[in-house]
C-alpha distance (Angstrom), angle and dihedral (degrees) to the residues before:
residue distance angle dihedral
X1 . . .
X2 3.87 . .
X3 3.82 103.1 .
X4 3.78 119.3 -156.4
X5 3.77 100.4 -178.4
X6 3.92 95.2 -162.7
X7 3.78 93.4 53.0
X8 3.84 119.9 111.7
X9 3.73 96.6 -164.4
X10 3.87 135.8 30.6
X11 3.77 138.4 -154.4
X12 3.85 93.0 -105.0
X13 3.82 89.6 57.1
X14 3.75 93.5 47.4
X15 3.92 91.1 49.0
X16 3.78 86.1 54.1
X17 3.90 88.3 66.2
X18 3.73 88.6 65.9
X19 3.88 101.6 108.9
X20 3.84 99.5 -130.2
X21 3.74 90.7 171.9
X22 3.85 90.7 56.5
X23 3.73 91.3 45.5
X24 3.86 91.8 51.3
X25 3.89 90.7 44.0
X26 3.77 92.5 49.8
X27 3.77 90.6 49.5
X28 3.87 87.7 58.1
X29 3.87 98.2 39.0
X30 3.82 97.4 45.2
X31 3.78 135.2 50.5
X32 3.78 91.4 -115.8
X33 3.90 91.1 122.9
X34 3.71 96.6 38.9
X35 3.82 106.9 132.2
X36 3.85 92.0 -6.3
X37 3.74 110.7 134.0
X38 3.81 101.7 -178.0
X39 3.85 112.7 -9.7
X40 3.81 97.8 69.1
X41 3.78 120.8 175.5
X42 3.82 97.3 -95.8
X43 3.86 89.5 46.9
X44 3.80 93.1 50.4
X45 3.88 89.4 46.5
X46 3.85 92.2 56.3
X47 3.88 93.0 39.5
X48 3.80 92.1 57.0
X49 3.78 95.1 39.7
X50 3.82 91.3 50.7
X51 3.86 92.8 39.4
X52 3.75 94.0 52.2
X53 3.91 92.6 50.1
X54 3.72 95.9 41.0
X55 3.83 103.8 44.1
X56 3.73 128.9 64.0
X57 3.80 89.9 -154.2
X58 3.74 116.0 27.0
X59 3.85 120.0 -152.2
X60 3.72 138.5 154.0
X61 3.83 89.3 -98.6
X62 3.84 93.8 52.3
X63 3.90 87.1 48.3
X64 3.80 88.7 53.9
X65 3.79 92.0 51.1
X66 3.85 90.6 43.5
X67 3.88 92.9 53.2
X68 3.86 92.0 48.2
X69 3.84 91.2 49.0
X70 3.89 117.2 107.0
X71 3.84 93.6 -143.1
X72 3.86 90.1 58.1
X73 3.77 91.6 48.1
X74 3.68 95.4 49.8
X75 3.85 94.4 44.4
X76 3.76 90.2 56.4
X77 3.83 99.2 30.6
X78 3.82 97.3 -114.2
X79 3.87 129.8 157.3
X80 3.79 110.8 -84.5
X81 3.76 91.5 -145.4
X82 3.80 97.4 57.0
X83 3.78 118.4 100.6
X84 3.76 135.4 177.3
X85 3.86 136.7 -161.2
X86 3.71 130.6 -138.1
X87 3.87 92.6 -113.3
X88 3.85 89.1 56.1
X89 3.76 90.8 51.6
X90 3.86 92.2 48.6
X91 3.82 91.8 50.7
X92 3.80 93.7 45.4
X93 3.79 91.6 51.9
X94 3.79 91.2 50.8
X95 3.79 95.0 52.4
X96 3.82 107.5 28.4
X97 3.84 116.9 109.3
X98 3.90 108.5 -104.2
X99 3.80 90.9 -155.5
X100 3.74 90.7 71.3
X101 3.73 88.4 62.6
X102 3.86 94.1 39.6
X103 3.88 90.0 56.6
X104 3.81 91.0 52.8
X105 3.76 90.9 46.7
X106 3.73 94.0 51.5
X107 3.81 93.4 46.4
X108 3.92 91.3 51.4
X109 3.81 90.1 45.7
X110 3.87 89.8 53.9
X111 3.89 90.1 49.4
X112 3.75 92.2 50.2
X113 3.73 94.6 44.0
X114 3.82 84.7 59.7
X115 3.83 86.0 71.4
X116 3.82 89.0 68.8
X117 3.69 117.5 104.3
X118 3.90 117.9 -138.2
X119 3.79 88.0 -107.6
X120 3.91 88.8 53.3
X121 3.74 90.6 47.7
X122 3.73 91.2 54.5
X123 3.74 93.5 42.9
X124 3.88 92.0 50.5
X125 3.86 96.9 44.3
X126 3.82 83.1 118.4
X127 3.71 114.2 98.1
X128 3.77 112.3 -158.6
X129 3.71 113.0 -154.2
X130 3.82 123.5 -169.4
X131 3.85 142.9 139.3
X132 3.71 139.2 -130.5
X133 3.81 129.3 -162.5
X134 3.89 124.9 -138.5
X135 3.70 116.7 -166.5
X136 3.76 133.8 -156.5
X137 3.82 134.5 174.7
X138 3.79 112.4 -76.2
X139 3.82 95.1 -118.3
X140 3.74 91.4 56.1
X141 3.74 103.5 47.4
X142 3.76 113.5 74.3
X143 3.69 96.0 -159.6
X144 3.82 127.6 8.5
X145 3.83 151.3 126.5
X146 3.83 112.2 -75.8
X147 3.79 115.0 -130.0
X148 3.78 130.7 -173.9
X149 3.81 94.8 -98.2
X150 3.78 93.6 72.3
X151 3.83 92.9 -105.7
X152 3.73 131.0 106.3
X153 3.83 121.0 -125.3
X154 3.71 137.9 -156.9
X155 3.82 121.1 -144.5
X156 3.75 123.0 -138.9
X157 3.80 113.5 -162.5
X158 3.77 115.6 -170.5
X159 3.76 137.8 -178.2
X160 3.89 113.6 -144.8
X161 3.67 122.2 -168.0
X162 3.82 94.8 -161.7
X163 3.74 96.6 -92.5
X164 3.89 106.5 33.8
X165 3.80 137.9 20.8
X166 3.77 103.8 -104.7
X167 3.77 101.4 -177.0
X168 3.90 139.8 11.3
X169 3.74 142.0 -170.5
X170 3.76 134.1 -171.6
X171 3.76 115.5 -149.8
X172 3.84 124.6 -167.5
X173 3.79 103.9 156.5
X174 3.75 116.7 104.7
X175 3.84 93.0 -123.8
X176 3.86 88.8 65.5
X177 3.80 91.8 67.8
X178 3.86 83.6 89.8
X179 3.76 112.9 78.1
X180 3.74 88.5 -151.8
X181 3.82 84.9 70.7
X182 3.79 101.6 34.7
X183 3.89 100.3 42.9
X184 3.88 97.9 49.7
X185 3.78 90.4 49.7
X186 3.78 91.2 50.4
X187 3.85 91.9 48.1
X188 3.85 95.0 46.9
X189 3.87 91.4 48.9
X190 3.79 88.0 52.6
X191 3.79 92.4 47.4
X192 3.84 90.6 55.0
X193 3.85 89.7 54.1
X194 3.81 91.5 56.1
X195 3.77 109.5 48.2
X196 3.86 111.0 -166.9
X197 3.67 92.4 14.0
X198 3.89 125.0 159.8
X199 3.73 96.6 -156.0
X200 3.84 123.2 146.6
X201 3.85 110.5 -143.3
X202 3.78 110.6 -143.6
X203 3.86 118.7 -163.3
X204 3.64 138.8 171.8
X205 3.88 129.7 -128.6
X206 3.67 92.1 -61.5
X207 3.72 92.0 88.8
X208 3.90 110.8 67.9
X209 3.79 104.4 137.4
X210 3.81 109.9 119.8
X211 3.80 89.6 -163.1
X212 3.80 89.6 59.0
X213 3.84 91.6 48.8
X214 3.81 87.9 52.7
X215 3.82 90.1 50.1
X216 3.75 90.1 50.1
X217 3.73 89.8 53.4
X218 3.76 93.1 48.0
X219 3.73 90.3 51.5
X220 3.90 91.3 46.9
X221 3.79 93.0 -115.1
X222 3.77 110.2 149.8
X223 3.80 114.9 -145.6
X224 3.76 140.7 174.2
X225 3.82 117.7 -161.2
X226 3.71 139.2 167.8
X227 3.84 112.5 -110.6
X228 3.78 126.1 -155.7
X229 3.84 111.5 -92.9
X230 3.87 114.4 -99.6
X231 3.78 91.7 17.5
X232 3.80 110.9 173.1
X233 3.72 113.9 -102.9
X234 3.87 145.4 144.4
X235 3.82 116.4 -121.2
X236 3.82 111.3 -134.0
X237 3.81 93.2 -174.7
X238 3.81 143.4 -43.1
X239 3.82 121.0 -89.8
X240 3.74 92.6 -163.5
X241 3.86 118.6 108.5
X242 3.79 132.5 -147.5
X243 3.83 111.9 -84.4
X244 3.72 92.7 12.1
X245 3.77 116.0 164.7
X246 3.89 109.0 -112.6
X247 3.74 94.0 -168.5
X248 3.68 110.1 97.2
X249 3.75 99.3 171.9
X250 3.73 110.7 -107.1
X251 3.84 89.8 24.6
X252 3.75 140.7 23.8
X253 3.85 125.1 -123.2
X254 3.94 117.2 -113.1
X255 3.77 100.5 168.0
X256 3.86 142.3 2.4
X257 3.78 115.9 179.0
X258 3.75 146.0 143.3
X259 3.85 111.7 -110.2
X260 3.72 147.5 177.7
X261 3.81 116.6 -137.1
X262 3.76 131.0 -145.9
X263 3.86 123.6 -124.4
X264 3.79 125.5 -158.4
X265 3.84 122.7 -125.8
X266 3.70 122.4 -166.1
X267 3.76 111.3 -131.1
X268 3.85 137.7 171.4
X269 3.84 118.7 -122.4
X270 3.83 123.4 -146.4
X271 3.81 89.2 -87.5
X272 3.78 90.7 57.2
X273 3.87 94.9 -111.4
X274 3.68 118.4 133.5
X275 3.82 123.5 -126.9
X276 3.71 137.8 164.5
X277 3.75 122.9 -97.5
X278 3.91 117.7 -161.8
X279 3.80 117.2 -145.5
X280 3.77 132.8 175.0
X281 3.69 113.5 -105.3
X282 3.91 114.4 -135.4
X283 3.65 96.8 -123.8
X284 3.82 133.9 89.6
X285 3.76 126.0 -127.9
X286 3.71 137.3 174.7
X287 3.77 124.8 -114.2
X288 3.82 121.9 -160.6
X289 3.65 118.1 -177.3
X290 3.84 118.4 -165.9
X291 3.80 135.2 171.7
X292 3.79 121.0 -141.0
X293 3.82 115.1 -124.5
X294 3.77 92.8 -146.7
X295 3.82 92.8 54.0
X296 3.71 106.5 47.4
X297 3.82 109.3 -142.2
X298 3.83 94.9 9.6
X299 3.84 108.9 133.9
X300 3.82 126.6 -163.8
X301 3.76 117.0 -158.1
X302 3.85 105.9 -156.8
X303 3.87 119.8 -168.5
X304 3.74 123.8 -165.1
X305 3.80 143.2 153.9
X306 3.80 92.2 -136.2
X307 3.76 114.7 104.4
X308 3.95 96.7 170.4
X309 3.81 100.7 66.7
X310 3.78 118.4 83.2
X311 3.84 118.6 -113.7
X312 3.79 88.1 -108.3
X313 3.80 92.8 55.0
X314 3.77 91.4 49.1
X315 3.78 91.6 48.5
X316 3.89 90.0 48.0
X317 3.78 91.1 47.8
X318 3.82 92.2 53.6
X319 3.87 90.3 48.7
X320 3.85 88.3 54.4
X321 3.86 88.5 59.0
X322 3.80 83.3 81.6
X323 3.87 87.8 78.3
X324 3.77 90.1 78.8
X325 3.77 95.2 51.9
X326 3.90 86.2 55.3
X327 3.84 88.4 49.4
X328 3.71 92.4 50.6
X329 3.80 89.6 49.2
X330 3.79 89.3 53.3
X331 3.80 92.8 50.0
X332 3.80 89.5 50.9
X333 3.71 100.1 42.7
X334 3.81 103.6 32.1
X335 3.75 104.2 27.1
X336 3.90 98.9 27.6
X337 3.78 96.9 -129.5
X338 3.84 90.3 157.8
X339 3.79 89.2 72.0
X340 3.84 116.2 78.6
X341 3.78 114.5 -137.3
X342 3.79 94.9 -179.0
X343 3.77 124.0 38.1
X344 3.82 98.6 -152.4
X345 3.75 127.3 72.0
X346 3.77 94.4 -117.3
X347 3.91 92.3 60.2
X348 3.84 91.2 39.3
X349 3.83 89.7 59.4
X350 3.81 90.3 48.2
X351 3.77 93.6 49.5
X352 3.83 91.5 45.5
X353 3.82 93.1 53.3
X354 3.80 91.9 48.0
X355 3.83 91.6 47.1
X356 3.74 90.2 51.2
X357 3.91 89.6 49.5
X358 3.79 88.7 51.4
X359 3.72 89.3 46.8
X360 3.74 92.6 51.6
X361 3.74 92.4 53.5
X362 3.80 93.4 49.9
X363 3.81 91.2 44.1
X364 3.89 93.2 52.9
X365 3.82 88.2 45.5
X366 3.95 89.1 49.7
X367 3.90 92.2 46.9
X368 3.78 96.7 43.4
X369 3.74 96.2 43.9
X370 3.96 94.2 40.5
X371 3.91 93.2 -127.6
X372 3.78 133.8 134.6
X373 3.81 126.2 -97.7
X374 3.79 97.1 -99.5
X375 3.76 93.4 41.3
X376 3.82 90.7 51.5
X377 3.84 93.5 50.7
X378 3.92 92.0 45.3
X379 3.90 93.3 48.0
X380 3.84 91.1 41.9
X381 3.77 91.7 56.2
X382 3.76 91.0 44.9
X383 3.71 92.6 55.2
X384 3.82 93.5 46.6
X385 3.92 89.2 51.9
X386 3.86 91.2 47.3
X387 3.81 92.7 47.1
X388 3.86 90.6 52.9
X389 3.89 88.3 50.1
X390 3.77 90.5 50.7
X391 3.74 92.5 51.4
X392 3.92 89.4 48.5
X393 3.73 90.4 50.9
X394 3.81 92.3 50.9
X395 3.77 91.8 48.0
X396 3.89 90.1 52.7
X397 3.81 89.9 53.5
X398 3.73 97.8 -102.2
X399 3.80 135.8 121.8
X400 3.75 114.3 -110.1
X401 3.81 91.6 -156.9
X402 3.82 90.9 67.7
X403 3.85 89.4 55.9
X404 3.72 96.0 43.9
X405 3.74 98.2 33.3
X406 3.77 92.5 -133.9
């Protein structure tokens, strides 16, 4: 098989992390296979996993071809005589229970997270939370968020721990067009999963609601987010000390203070017209204003409810938020998440869980073997192909070592 001598982990080992016992048990304890004639839960799982990794642009048609391909069937020990049509895949995705795939995703995440050292766990205590929109024509998408282009969109909100995606949401209701609604829900769902956590949730400018920030504080959820410049506030006191070093490395400190923020309330005046009334919220926050050295004059207003970290640590934590932007780019460019395979929310959830499972495998492969995103995806696919060839060779009575010269 493809041999990369400097690699610490290979595809065969990663495939071994797939919890086959869990998949089999879930098939028995759930209704995943109720009325399913051919495309049982385990087969759909392997079909989507292989399809995502093997195709540059996944579609229901490519999934049909993949299922009917002998190499796929040999790789996952499926019956050679079974076939499936695109219409059956479409119907299956629209009705299958997404929780089946969610449980597998969470199990694999926990196993891969065990690869982290204590140092890495401390280093990656930052949970970056952000969203990405995927659009389709209105006539195709059954439920979605309307946008100005005449298309409907789906919003994917993901929590990323610096190495792996630790949580995900699919939003299709119009209200979730606002990040002030989508991001807090994603954060609080992640908090529920990690009881007793000490995470710091890092967000971009999507979160601006003062009331949400207050709710985070009341629930002991630590956050760092970027505020709009020149946001209205009342300073309660400076947190800077005499002789403090203003050099933060990549940026310089302009301001560090304790503040109260305003929140807008919509009210009706005597004429029945609505207007916004701004009121101070009874909660204290910390405002850190820094200026980037690379962008002269560019200021970053950072809001947090953490008063223990230094201004430098807060600025560095926000800079590391960029990791999730890189992750989203990886999902779009390498795993084609910007293309919708299913047009209903049920199928979208299934595809997202499976995409994140595939992403975790490639990311662990990347991290363990110290290679880049594109190299990891390419070599991963090469190893999967060669693993299938080796299995075919054995079934034909040959010795794969003679072919691969291993």
